C-alpha positions in Angstrom: 0.0 0.0 0.0 1.5 3.3 -1.1 -0.2 6.1 0.8 0.9 9.8 1.1 3.1 10.5 4.1 3.0 13.7 6.1 5.9 15.7 7.4 6.7 16.7 11.0 9.0 19.0 12.8 12.5 17.8 13.5 12.3 18.7 17.2 9.3 16.5 17.8 11.0 13.6 16.0 13.9 14.0 18.4 11.5 14.0 21.4 9.8 10.8 20.3 13.2 9.1 19.6 14.3 10.0 23.1 11.5 8.0 24.6 9.3 10.9 25.7 5.7 9.7 26.2 3.0 12.1 25.0 -0.3 11.0 26.5 -2.4 13.5 24.6 -3.3 14.4 21.0 0.0 14.1 19.1 0.3 15.8 15.7 3.5 13.8 15.2 1.4 11.1 13.6 -0.2 11.3 10.2 -2.9 8.8 9.1 -3.0 6.3 6.3 -5.8 5.2 4.0 -8.0 8.2 4.7 -8.6 7.1 8.4 -10.2 9.7 10.6 -7.6 9.3 13.3 -4.4 7.4 14.2 -4.0 6.0 17.7 -1.7 3.8 19.7 1.0 3.8 22.4 -1.2 6.0 24.5 -1.1 8.8 21.9 -3.4 9.8 19.0 -4.0 12.4 16.3 -7.4 13.2 14.9 -7.6 14.8 11.4 -9.5 18.0 11.0 -12.0 16.3 8.8 -12.9 13.9 11.7 -12.8 16.3 14.6 -16.6 16.4 15.0 -17.0 12.6 14.6 -14.2 11.2 16.7 -13.2 11.8 20.3 -10.2 10.2 22.0 -9.0 10.5 25.6 -6.5 8.8 27.8 -8.0 6.7 30.6 -5.0 4.8 31.9 -1.4 4.1 31.1 -1.4 3.9 27.3 -5.1 2.9 27.3 -7.5 5.1 25.3 -11.2 5.7 25.3 -12.6 6.3 21.8 -15.9 7.5 20.5 -16.4 7.3 16.8 -19.9 8.1 15.6 -20.9 8.6 12.0 -17.4 9.0 10.4 -17.2 8.5 6.7 -13.9 7.3 5.4 -12.3 9.4 2.7 -10.6 6.6 0.7 -10.0 3.1 2.2 -9.9 3.0 6.0 -12.6 4.0 8.5 -12.5 5.9 11.8 -9.3 4.8 13.5 -6.1 3.1 12.5 -2.8 2.3 14.3 -0.8 2.6 11.1 0.8 6.0 11.4 3.2 8.1 9.3 6.0 9.6 11.3 8.8 11.6 9.9 8.4 10.0 6.5 8.4 6.5 8.0 5.5 4.1 8.4 5.0 3.2 12.1 2.6 0.6 13.6 1.5 1.5 17.1 0.3 -0.7 19.8 -3.4 0.1 20.6 -5.1 -0.5 23.9 -8.8 0.6 24.0 -11.4 0.4 26.7 -15.0 1.5 27.3 -15.2 2.8 23.7 -18.0 3.0 21.2 -17.8 2.8 17.4 -21.2 3.3 15.6 -22.6 4.3 12.3 -19.2 4.7 10.7 -18.8 3.9 7.0 -15.7 3.1 4.8 -14.4 0.8 2.1 -13.0 -1.5 4.8 -12.8 -1.5 8.6 -15.4 1.3 9.2 -14.4 1.4 12.9 -10.8 0.1 13.2 -8.0 -0.9 10.8 -5.2 -2.5 12.8 -1.8 -3.6 11.6 0.0 -6.0 14.0 3.5 -5.9 12.5 5.4 -9.0 11.6 7.1 -11.3 14.1 9.9 -11.4 11.6 10.9 -8.7 9.2 10.4 -5.0 9.6 7.4 -5.1 11.9 7.4 -5.1 15.7 4.8 -7.9 16.2 2.5 -5.7 18.3 -0.4 -6.8 20.4 -3.6 -4.9 20.7 -6.4 -5.1 23.2 -10.0 -3.8 22.8 -12.0 -4.3 26.0 -15.5 -3.4 27.2 -16.3 -1.7 23.9 -19.2 -1.6 21.4 -19.2 -1.8 17.6 -22.7 -0.9 16.3 -24.1 -0.5 12.9 -20.9 0.1 11.0 -20.9 -0.4 7.2 -18.3 -1.1 4.5 -18.4 -2.0 0.8 -15.3 -4.2 0.8 -14.6 -6.3 3.9 -14.6 -6.0 7.7 -17.8 -4.1 8.5 -16.4 -2.9 11.8 -12.8 -4.1 12.1 -10.0 -5.1 9.7 -6.9 -6.8 11.0 -3.8 -6.8 8.7 -0.2 -7.7 8.6 2.6 -5.7 6.9 3.7 -9.0 5.5 0.2 -9.8 4.3 -0.4 -13.5 5.1 2.5 -14.0 7.5 1.3 -14.4 11.1 2.1 -11.3 13.0 0.9 -10.1 16.5 -2.2 -10.6 18.5 -5.5 -8.7 18.7 -7.7 -9.4 21.7 -11.4 -8.4 22.0 -12.8 -8.9 25.5 -16.2 -8.2 26.9 -17.2 -6.4 23.8 -20.3 -6.3 21.6 -20.5 -6.3 17.8 -24.1 -5.7 16.5 -25.6 -4.9 13.1 -22.3 -4.4 11.4 -22.3 -5.3 7.7 -20.7 -5.5 4.3 -22.9 -4.1 1.6 -22.7 -4.0 -2.2 -21.6 -0.9 -4.0 -24.3 1.0 -5.7 -25.5 -0.9 -8.7 -23.4 -3.9 -7.8 -23.8 -7.2 -5.9 -21.9 -8.9 -3.1 -19.0 -11.2 -4.1 -16.6 -13.5 -2.4 -14.4 -10.5 -1.6 -17.1 -9.1 0.7 -16.2 -10.9 3.9 -16.5 -10.4 7.7 -19.6 -8.5 8.7 -17.9 -7.5 12.0 -14.3 -8.5 11.6 -12.0 -9.5 8.7 -8.5 -10.6 9.4 -5.3 -11.9 7.8 -1.8 -12.5 9.2 -3.1 -12.0 12.8 -3.8 -14.1 15.9 -7.4 -13.1 16.8 -8.5 -13.7 20.5 -12.1 -13.2 21.4 -13.3 -13.5 25.1 -16.7 -13.1 26.6 -18.0 -11.1 23.7 -21.2 -11.0 21.7 -21.7 -10.9 17.9 -25.3 -10.2 16.9 -27.1 -9.6 13.6 -23.9 -8.9 11.6 -23.9 -9.6 7.9 -21.6 -10.2 4.9 -21.3 -12.4 1.8 -18.9 -14.8 3.6 -18.5 -14.8 7.4 -21.5 -12.9 8.7 -19.6 -12.0 11.9 -16.0 -13.0 11.3 -14.0 -13.9 8.2 -10.3 -14.9 8.5 -7.9 -15.6 5.7 -4.4 -17.0 5.6 -1.8 -16.4 8.3 -4.5 -16.2 11.0 -5.2 -18.0 14.2 -8.5 -17.8 16.2 -9.2 -18.3 19.9 -12.8 -17.8 21.1 -13.9 -18.3 24.7 -17.2 -17.7 26.4 -18.8 -15.8 23.5 -22.2 -15.7 21.8 -22.9 -15.5 18.1 -26.6 -14.9 17.4 -28.6 -14.0 14.4 -25.6 -13.4 12.1 -26.0 -14.1 8.4 -23.9 -14.7 5.3 -25.2 -14.7 1.7 -22.9 -17.6 0.8 -20.7 -19.3 3.5 -20.4 -19.2 7.3 -23.4 -17.4 8.8 -21.2 -16.5 11.9 -17.6 -17.5 11.0 -15.8 -18.3 7.7 -12.2 -19.3 7.7 -10.1 -19.7 4.6 -6.5 -20.6 5.5 -6.6 -20.2 9.3 -3.9 -22.4 10.7 -5.4 -23.0 14.2 -8.8 -22.5 15.7 -9.9 -23.0 19.3 -13.5 -22.4 20.4 -14.6 -23.1 24.0 -17.8 -22.3 26.0 -19.4 -20.5 23.0 -23.0 -20.4 21.7 -24.0 -20.2 18.1 -27.7 -19.5 17.9 -30.0 -18.7 14.9 -27.2 -17.9 12.5 -28.0 -18.3 8.8 -26.1 -19.0 5.5 -27.5 -18.8 2.0 -25.4 -21.7 0.9 -23.1 -23.6 3.4 -22.3 -23.6 7.1 -25.1 -21.9 8.9 -22.9 -21.1 11.8 -19.3 -21.9 10.8 -17.7 -22.8 7.4 -14.1 -24.1 7.6 -12.0 -24.1 4.5 -8.4 -25.3 3.8 -5.5 -24.8 6.2 -1.8 -24.3 5.8 0.5 -26.5 7.8 -1.7 -27.4 10.7 -1.9 -31.0 12.0 -4.8 -30.5 14.4 -6.1 -27.0 13.6 -9.7 -26.9 15.0 -10.9 -27.7 18.5 -14.5 -26.8 19.6 -15.4 -27.6 23.2 -18.3 -27.2 25.5 -20.2 -25.3 22.8 -23.9 -25.1 21.8 -25.1 -24.9 18.2 -28.9 -24.2 18.1 -31.3 -23.1 15.4 -28.7 -22.4 12.7 -29.6 -22.8 9.1 -27.9 -23.3 5.7 -29.4 -23.9 2.3 -27.2 -26.7 0.9 -24.6 -28.0 3.4 -24.1 -28.1 7.1 -26.9 -26.4 9.0 -24.5 -25.5 11.8 -21.0 -26.5 10.6 -19.4 -27.4 7.2 -15.8 -28.8 7.0 -14.6 -28.3 3.4 -11.9 -30.1 1.4 -11.2 -27.1 -0.9 -7.8 -28.3 -2.2 -7.4 -32.0 -2.4 -3.7 -31.8 -3.2 -3.0 -30.4 0.2 -1.5 -33.0 2.5 -2.8 -31.3 5.6 -6.5 -32.1 6.0 -9.1 -29.9 7.8 -9.1 -31.8 11.1 -11.9 -30.7 13.4 -12.3 -32.0 17.0 -15.7 -31.5 18.7 -15.7 -32.2 22.4 -18.7 -32.1 24.8 -20.9 -30.2 22.3 -24.6 -29.9 21.6 -26.3 -29.5 18.2 -30.0 -28.8 18.5 -32.6 -27.9 15.9 -30.1 -27.0 13.1 -31.2 -27.5 9.5 -30.5 -27.5 5.8 -33.4 -26.5 3.7 -32.3 -28.1 0.4 -29.2 -30.3 1.0 -27.2 -32.5 3.4 -26.1 -32.5 7.0 -28.7 -30.9 9.2 -26.1 -30.1 11.8 -22.7 -31.0 10.2 -21.5 -31.7 6.7 -17.9 -33.0 6.5 -15.7 -33.4 3.4 -12.5 -33.8 5.4 -12.0 -35.0 9.0 -14.1 -34.7 12.1 -13.8 -36.3 15.6 -16.6 -36.1 18.0 -15.5 -37.0 21.5 -16.5 -37.0 25.2 -20.3 -36.5 25.6 -22.4 -34.9 22.9 -26.1 -34.4 21.9 -27.5 -34.1 18.4 -31.2 -33.5 18.8 -33.9 -32.3 16.4 -31.6 -31.5 13.5 -33.0 -31.9 10.0 -32.2 -32.0 6.3 -34.8 -31.4 3.5 -34.8 -31.4 -0.3 -34.8 -33.9 -3.2 -31.3 -35.1 -2.4 -31.4 -34.5 1.3 -29.4 -36.9 3.6 -27.9 -36.8 7.1 -30.4 -35.4 9.5 -27.6 -34.7 11.9 -24.3 -35.5 10.1 -23.4 -36.1 6.5 -20.0 -37.6 5.8 -19.0 -37.0 2.1 -17.0 -39.4 -0.1 -13.4 -39.2 1.2 -14.4 -37.9 4.6 -12.9 -39.4 7.8 -15.1 -39.4 10.9 -14.6 -40.7 14.4 -17.3 -40.8 17.1 -15.6 -41.4 20.4 -17.5 -41.8 23.7 -14.1 -41.6 25.4 -14.8 -42.5 29.0 -17.3 -44.9 30.6 -19.5 -42.1 31.8 -19.6 -40.5 28.3 -22.6 -40.7 26.1 -23.0 -39.4 22.5 -26.7 -39.3 21.7 -28.5 -38.7 18.5 -32.3 -38.4 18.7 -35.2 -36.8 16.8 -33.1 -36.0 13.7 -34.8 -36.3 10.4 -34.5 -36.3 6.6 -37.6 -35.0 4.9 -39.5 -35.8 8.1 -38.3 -39.4 8.3 -36.0 -40.5 11.1 -32.2 -40.4 10.3 -29.2 -39.4 12.3 -26.1 -40.0 10.2 -25.4 -40.6 6.5 -22.0 -42.0 5.5 -21.5 -41.7 1.8 -19.6 -44.3 -0.3 -15.9 -43.7 0.1 -16.1 -42.3 3.6 -14.6 -44.0 6.7 -16.2 -43.8 10.1 -14.9 -45.2 13.4 -17.0 -45.7 16.5 -14.8 -45.8 19.6 -14.5 -45.3 23.3 -15.5 -46.8 26.7 -18.9 -45.1 26.8 -22.1 -45.3 24.9 -23.1 -44.1 21.4 -26.8 -44.0 20.7 -28.3 -43.3 17.3 -32.1 -43.5 18.0 -33.0 -42.2 14.5 -30.7 -44.5 12.5 -27.7 -44.8 10.3 -27.7 -44.8 6.5 -25.3 -44.7 3.5 -22.7 -46.9 1.7 -19.6 -45.9 3.6 -17.3 -48.1 5.7 -17.8 -48.2 9.5 -15.5 -49.8 12.1 -17.0 -50.2 15.6 -14.9 -50.8 18.7 -16.9 -48.7 21.2 -18.1 -50.5 24.3 -21.8 -49.9 23.6 -23.4 -48.8 20.4 -27.1 -48.7 19.7 -28.7 -47.9 16.3 -32.4 -47.6 16.0 -32.5 -48.3 12.2 -29.9 -49.6 9.7 -32.3 -50.5 6.9 -30.8 -47.8 4.7 -27.2 -48.7 5.6 -25.7 -50.4 2.5 -22.0 -50.2 3.3 -19.5 -52.3 5.2 -19.8 -52.7 9.0 -17.0 -54.3 11.0 -17.6 -54.9 14.7 -14.0 -55.2 16.0 -14.9 -54.9 19.7 -17.7 -54.1 22.0 -21.5 -54.5 21.4 -23.2 -53.1 18.3 -27.0 -53.2 18.9 -29.7 -52.7 16.3 -33.4 -52.6 16.7 -34.4 -56.0 15.2 -37.6 -57.2 16.9 -39.8 -55.4 14.4 -38.4 -57.5 11.6 -39.4 -60.9 13.1 -41.3 -63.0 10.5 -41.5 -60.1 8.0 -40.1 -59.8 4.5 -38.2 -56.7 5.5 -34.5 -56.8 6.2 -32.5 -55.3 9.1 -29.6 -54.0 7.0 -29.8 -52.3 3.6 -29.3 -53.8 0.2 -25.8 -55.2 -0.3 -24.6 -54.4 3.3 -21.8 -56.6 4.6 -21.4 -57.2 8.3 -18.3 -58.7 9.9 -18.3 -59.6 13.5 -14.9 -60.3 15.0 -14.1 -62.6 17.9 -14.2 -59.7 20.4 -17.2 -58.0 18.8 -20.9 -58.7 19.2 -23.9 -57.9 17.0 -26.8 -57.6 19.4 -30.4 -57.8 18.1 -32.5 -55.7 20.3 -36.2 -56.3 21.0 -36.3 -60.0 19.9 -38.6 -61.7 22.4 -39.7 -64.9 20.5 -38.7 -67.5 18.1 -39.0 -66.9 14.3 -37.0 -65.6 11.4 -35.3 -62.3 10.6 -33.8 -61.3 7.3 -30.5 -59.7 8.3 -29.3 -58.9 4.8 -30.4 -59.7 1.3 -28.7 -62.1 -1.1 -26.2 -59.5 -2.2 -25.0 -58.8 1.3 -23.3 -61.0 3.9 -22.9 -61.5 7.7 -19.8 -63.2 8.9 -18.6 -64.0 12.4 -22.0 -65.0 13.7 -21.3 -63.7 17.2 -24.9 -62.6 17.6 -26.7 -62.0 20.9 -30.2 -61.2 22.0 -31.8 -59.5 25.0 -31.5 -62.8 26.9 -29.3 -65.9 26.6 -32.2 -68.3 26.3 -32.5 -67.6 22.6 -30.1 -68.6 19.8 -30.0 -68.5 16.0 -28.5 -69.8 12.9 -27.9 -67.8 9.6 -28.4 -69.3 6.2 -26.5 -68.3 3.1 -29.4 -66.1 2.0 -28.9 -63.9 5.2 -32.0 -65.4 6.9 -31.6 -65.8 10.6 -33.7 -68.5 12.3 -34.2 -67.9 16.1 -35.1 -70.7 18.5 -34.7 -71.7 22.2 -31.1 -72.0 23.3 -31.1 -75.5 24.8 -27.4 -75.5 25.4 -27.8 -73.0 28.1 -29.8 -75.4 30.3 -28.3 -78.7 29.2 -25.6 -78.9 31.9 -27.7 -81.0 34.3 -28.4 -78.2 36.8 -32.1 -78.7 36.2 -32.0 -82.5 36.7 -35.2 -84.3 35.7 -36.9 -81.0 34.9 -34.6 -80.2 32.0 -37.0 -81.5 29.3 -40.0 -79.9 30.9 -38.3 -76.5 31.2 -37.1 -76.8 27.6 -40.7 -77.4 26.4 -41.9 -74.5 28.5 -39.3 -72.1 27.1 -40.3 -73.3 23.6 -43.9 -72.4 24.4 -42.9 -69.1 25.9 -40.8 -68.0 22.8 -43.5 -69.3 20.4 -46.0 -66.8 21.9 -43.4 -64.2 22.7 -42.2 -63.1 26.1 -43.9 -60.2 27.8 -41.9 -57.2 28.8 -41.7 -58.4 32.4 -40.7 -61.9 31.4 -38.1 -60.5 29.1 -36.7 -58.4 31.9 -36.5 -61.5 34.2 -34.7 -63.5 31.6 -32.3 -60.7 30.8 -31.4 -60.3 34.5 -30.7 -64.0 34.9 -28.7 -63.9 31.7 -26.5 -61.1 32.9 -26.0 -62.6 36.3 -25.7 -66.3 35.8 -24.9 -67.4 32.3 -21.2 -68.1 32.0 -19.4 -69.7 29.1 -22.8 -70.3 27.4 -24.4 -72.2 30.3 -26.6 -71.4 33.3 -24.8 -71.9 36.6 -26.2 -73.8 39.5 -27.1 -70.6 41.3 -28.6 -69.4 38.0 -30.8 -72.5 37.8 -32.0 -71.8 41.4 -32.8 -68.2 40.4 -34.7 -69.5 37.4 -36.7 -72.0 39.5 -37.6 -69.3 42.0 -38.6 -66.8 39.3 -40.9 -69.4 37.8 -42.6 -70.5 41.0 -40.2 -73.2 42.3 -40.8 -76.4 40.2 -41.5 -74.8 36.9 -44.0 -77.6 36.2 -47.0 -75.3 35.5 -45.5 -73.8 32.4 -42.9 -71.2 31.8 -43.2 -68.4 34.3 -46.2 -69.8 36.0 -45.8 -69.1 39.7 -47.2 -70.9 42.7 -49.6 -68.0 43.4 -50.7 -67.4 39.8 -52.3 -69.9 37.4 -51.7 -67.7 34.3 -48.6 -67.5 32.2 -47.1 -64.2 33.3 -46.0 -62.6 36.5 -48.4 -60.1 37.9 -47.3 -57.0 39.7 -48.8 -58.2 43.0 -46.8 -61.5 42.9 -43.6 -59.8 42.0 -44.1 -57.4 44.9 -44.8 -60.3 47.2 -41.7 -62.2 46.1 -39.4 -59.2 46.4 -41.0 -57.2 49.2 -38.2 -55.6 51.2 -35.6 -58.1 49.9 -37.3 -61.0 51.6 -38.6 -64.3 50.3 -37.2 -65.8 47.1 -33.5 -65.5 48.0 -31.5 -66.0 44.8 -34.0 -64.4 42.5 -34.6 -61.5 45.0 -30.8 -61.0 45.0 -30.9 -60.6 41.2 -33.5 -58.0 41.2 -32.4 -56.2 44.4 -28.9 -55.9 43.1 -30.2 -54.0 40.1 -32.1 -51.6 42.3 -35.5 -52.8 41.2 -36.8 -54.6 44.3 -38.4 -51.5 45.8 -39.6 -49.9 42.6 -41.6 -52.7 41.0 
């Protein structure tokens, strides 16, 4: 940038060079870019043209209070800049601002502030700037950075740090020039930055607007650190309703809220583009995304793969996050659309997100071809829950496109109540996974470790299949495919003739059922006679077998199923019911088990009644072994 430089008196230059601090208006400094004033290092100079629009006063050691109201930039910059001209040389001052207000200013860029940080290497000083307890309201530009522009004298080389604390940015915007329209250049409704480390703490961004990055847009050479801040009602015509990053090398967001932001194309709250040299560039923790909207991709968050030749992928880690009621109106990924890499870890909730349109998929998450996704319920207490997410009104949580790879990991639980779809590859090693519906999953599932449960009871003796067309399911020695809700004998079509299930380590809600799979993917379920064939029932073994056959022919009631599950969990070891388990079984069925499965001595019918259960388990007295089973599970006093 080649701007005209002003001249100053030699005596004043000597005074500045000797370290004299002038905490007052200082005509040593000339401005650049048509800014109304230059400020920094506790000093300032207001041009005559801006004298009625800008007031500056010193409030503490090198800290200034600025009021800029209604200034119109003459050429490029807005009200205030730290880029001064002193004695024919360009000087970048360090600016500290507190309790200031910048409102209704207009310019080509940075209507309120244009700050240069100076390079950490090269000619610049690597300055840091702090703006605290200040307001930026209704500022307007036609280029970028509705309120603030942050620049480096080495363009895209990372320079110093600018910190915004306890500040408010509201209704700042980038607008088209007269007769024109907004383009990709028109970025950052509140803040635009390049070559700067941007730190935002306990601040609010509300109703800001631009073409990209309704509140914030950052280009190459930037880093972003956000804590405890709120982004609400911001909008972008194209990408990133609140934040758009294009080359940011590291992003950290913690304790933030993104609410009701909107994008006309992708990334209702945040759109993340390619990065330069970062190995783990984005971490978002303890953050809420609610009510955000995009048209095509990522109602809350989109993670792009803009340059496939780049070796460094966009790697995003989400930890202890919530995505509620986000949506895409004509596309994919109601909450998240990922082209590159995303890891969701700790505990998380995806609720009420939606995708709509002719090609809609991924009510909560859509993983594109080539994407890598890890869902990691890290510790035993962690749960990652998907519920109430939809595609065109039908239940769906996650869609994994062909060519994508997904890992389910961790010691905790992963619950997808609304289902999993797509033709991608999934490897599950999480301790506990439940998926409500996999009928539209047509890819490859490998269960390496842990339990992978699917809702299968509704498929008993129907022509419908559990997994989608051509799905392949491989169950390893340490893995387990659990068919939830199966309470009787019958058949279930697991896969069609083009799919396969290998490994056959399949379990049910209780160990008294077993099954065998044919080559056509048809699972036949019957009584597991092996579990009671070890002699612990003596002469009653055949009778009990017949009674179980009768029970599973009609279908176990919810209470009977619960009893069998409790006995299974407590007393089936190495595929057989232990002696203590046989005693518990006898007691649960009325002692001799001669009146039919689950007939009790006090009840001539085929099911436990509430009164008999209460009688048996009252205050942990009576049927000893069986009462132990229920009492240990904290049900004795609640039934």
